N, C-alpha and C positions, 0 to 999 in steps of 0.2 A: 504494500500500500504506500503510495507516494505521499510524503508530508506536504509537498507543494500542491497536490491535487486535493488532498483531504486534510487541511491543516488542523481542523478541530478534532478530527479522529486521532491525528498524530499526537496532539497535546494530551488528549484523554488517555491514550495508550502509554505515553511517556510517564504519566503520573499515576498509572494504574496500581502499582504496589503501595504507594502512599495512601491512595483512596481505600484500598482493601483494609489497611490497618485502621484508618479513621472510621470506616464503616463498621468494622467489628467492635471497636471501642464504643461507638455510638449505640449500637444495638445492645451491648452489654449494659451500658449506662441506663438506657431507657427500660430494658426488661428487668434487670436486677436491682437497680437503684431508683427506678421510676423518676429519673431526672431528665430534663429536656433543655434545649438551648433556648434562652429567652433574653430579652433586653429590657432594661428599665426605661420607663417613660416618665418624664418629670412634668407634672402639671400641678394643679391645686391639690390633687390627691395622687401621689406616686403609685404606679402600678407596673406590672410586668406584662410584656407582650410576647407570646410564643414566636420564636423565629424558626425553629426546626423541631417538630414533634415526630415526624416520620422521616425515614431514610431518604425519601424522594425530596423532602425539603432541604435536607443537608446536601444532597447531590446538587441542587440548584446553586447553593452557596459555594460548593466546591468548584463547580464550573465557572462561576464568576471569579473566584480566587485564582484559578489557573488560566483564565482568559479564554474560556470556551464559550462561543455563542451557541446556545442550545438550539435555536431555530436552524442555524446553519449546520450544526452537528447532525440534526435529523435529516436535512437535505443531503448531506454528504453520505450518510448511512444508506439512504434510499438509492443514491447514484451508484454506490458501491454494490449494493444488492442487485441492482439492475445489470451492472457489468458482469457479476458472477453468474446470474441467470442467463445472460446472453452467451457467455462462454460455454455454459453447460449445454446449451441448445446446439452449439456449433459442432 
């Protein structure tokens, strides 16, 4: 897979090992400790706002952190799948 043709896929693959570690920790944290990622909101009455309750929420933050555009990533995946299917038909 070419990093030039699929830059978002390449970024995601490059950071895959890191993501696996973070995801396993997040799952342990939420399942065993019932803890989630939240942020403080300051107003007349301070409160917390959930940021990542599910693994998919954390994945969005991870993609933002590593510079992956999720919409473009999905387009790249579809193009790649189309190419694989085309090669299989040949």
